[in-house]
N, C-alpha and C positions, 0 to 999 in steps of 0.2 A: 731672344726668340724662343729658346727652350723654356724659359720661365713663364713667358706669356702663354705658350702652348700648354704647359702643365697646368697653369691656373685655369685656362679655358676648359681643359679636360676635367678638372675637378668640379667646375661649375656645372658642366653637362652631367657628370656622374651624380652630383648632389641633386640636381633637378630631376633626374630620372628616378632616384630613390624616393624623392618627395612625392612624385606622381604615383609611384607604386604604393606608397603608404596611404595616400589619399584614396586610391582605388580600393585598397583593402579595408579601409575604415568605413567607406560608404556601403 
């Protein structure tokens, strides 16, 4: 459970950073 939750949190964090980078580039 903890590992799955951690992986999910990392995916959300990575997606958020990716979105921010795309917004900054545009």
